[in-house]
N, C-alpha and C positions, 0 to 999 in steps of 0.2 A: 728767910721767910719767903714762901712761894705766893705770888699774887696772881690772880686770873687775868687773862688777857681778854679785853673787851673789844678787840678789833673788829671781829666778826659781828658783835652785838651792835658796834657803832654803825656798821653798814646797813644792818636791818633797821628799818624805820628812819632812814635817812631822807625819807620824803619831806619831812618837815623842813629840811634846809636845801631842797631843790631850787628854790628861787635864788638862794645864795650861790649854789654851784653854777647856775646859769650865768650870774654876774662875773663869775671867774674866767668864763670862756672869751678868749681874745683879749685879756687884760695885758698891758704891759707894765714895765718897771714902775711906772707912776700911778697906775690905778690901784686904788686902795679901797674896795667896797667895805661897807660896815656891815656885819652880819646882823647886828642887832636893829638895823634900820635898812632893810633889804631894798626899799624903794629909793635910797640915796646911793648914787654911783659916783665914783671918782672919774673926772675927764682925764683923757690921755695927756693933756697939757699940764697936768700937775694940780689943776684946781679942782677942789672937792668940797662939798658940804659935809659939816660934821654932825654929830648926834647931840648938839647942844654945847659942845666944848668949843666951838668955833670952827673956822675953815682953815684948810691947808693952803699954803702959800708957797709958790715956786720960788726958789732962790736963784741968785745969778747962775749957780751951778746946777747940776742935775739933782742936787740934795733937796729934801723938803723938810720943813719943820711944822709939827702940828701944834695947834693951840689946844691946851689941855688945862683942866681944872686940877691944880696941884692938890686941893682938899680930897680928890678922888684917890690919890696915892696912899694907900694904908700901910705898905711895907715898902722898904727901899734897902738894897744891898749894892755893895761895890764888889766886881768880880775881876781879878786880874787874869788876863788871857794866859793859856798854857804856853804858846810859842813865845810870848814876850810879856813878862809880869809887870813891865812898865806901862803896858797899855791896859786901860781899866775901862770896864763897862758897868755903868750904873744902871740898875734895873729897878723901876718903881712898879709895884703891883696893885692894881685896883681889885676891888672885890669881884669874884666871879659871878656872873649873871646867867642864871637859868630862864630859859624862855622854851616853854613846851618840852621838846625831846633833846634840846641841845643846851650847852653851857658855854659861854664865851669868856675866854681869858683875854685881858687887856693889859699890856706892859708899856711903860714909858722907858724907851731905851736911850741912854745918853753915853755915847762912846767919849772916852778922853784918852787919846792915843798920844803919848810922848814921842813915839817913833815917827809921827806924821805932823806936819804943819797944821794949823788950824784951818787953813784955807782949803785942805783936802777933805774928800769924802770917804766914807767906809760903808760898806754894805751891811745890812742886818746879819748876813751870814758871817761876816768876817767879825762883827761884834760878839758873835756867839761861838769862837773858836772854830769857824768854818764848818760847823756841823751843828744842827739845832733840831732837836726833836723833843721838845718838852712833854713830860707826862705828868699826870695828877694821880696820887697815891692815896687811896683810902685805906689806912692801916688798920682801922677799927673792923672793916668787913673784908679785908684782905683783897682789895680790888685795885686794878689799875686802869687808867683812862688815857687812851691815845688820841691824837688829832683824828677828827672824823675825815674820812677819805672816800672817794668814789670808786667805781670798779677799775678805773684807769690808774688809781693810785695817786691821783692829785688830791692833795689835802686842802681842807678849808682853812685858810691861813693867809697871813700877809705875805706879799711877794718878798722872799728873803733876799733877793738881789737888788731891792730898791736901796737907794743911798741915803745916808744921813751925814750931815755935817759934822766933822770932828769937832767935839766941844758943844754940839747941839743936842736936841732931843727930838724923838719921833715916836708916834704910837704904832704898837705892832698888835695884832689880834689873832687868835686861834679858836677854832671851834671844837668842842669835844661833846660826847654824848652826856646827857644829864645824868647826875648820880642816880643809881638804882635805889639807894637807901636814904633814908631822912637823916642827913648829916648836915652840920652847920658850917664846918671847915674841912679843908683838905689840904695835903701837902703837896708843893710843886717841886719837881726836879727839872732844872733848866739844862744842866749838863752833868754827866757823870763825875766830871773832875771838879765840880763845884758844890759846895754845901747846899742841901735842900732849903727851901723856904718853907717853914712849918706854919700850919693853922691858917692857910689863906681863907678869909671868909667867903661864904657863898650866899648870894642874894637871889631870892624867888620873887 
């Protein structure tokens, strides 16, 4: 099945997320701006205000743990890493939220790596097989949505080098172009080696 590439389309009309892109400039590994509340910014020391789910707290290590509402997690899957199947990343998926021309995906990422002690940390990138470019697939209309990026190639997403405590949980977010069609669900592909998550709800 051939899917249309909306990368160029995502670049057009990115004006609606310029404020978010501005927040990304100069961000460090602990900065985690929320695209759904652009006025809220993460401080470089790891303290941040949330969007109603609570505040992020700096742990003794460089890892952070987000307070989040478990009831917002609609779908949850365990994924073994390709390089070490004993290392598991549990992914909780919230409803995709459409705001204007953009759509935000929020994931609760919980790595449980048997290969490392619980006192260690892992990065989001390590939790996703060292490569992470999630895409949304609208099979009904044969369309594919990729992360919105500016002309420099910087995507609107969580810093994938931010660290999470092994055995802990943290929120990650990704911004996509809003669906062109009036659809209520969409499929999520986290990694080509992992099964897709089908029928993720869309909230408008």
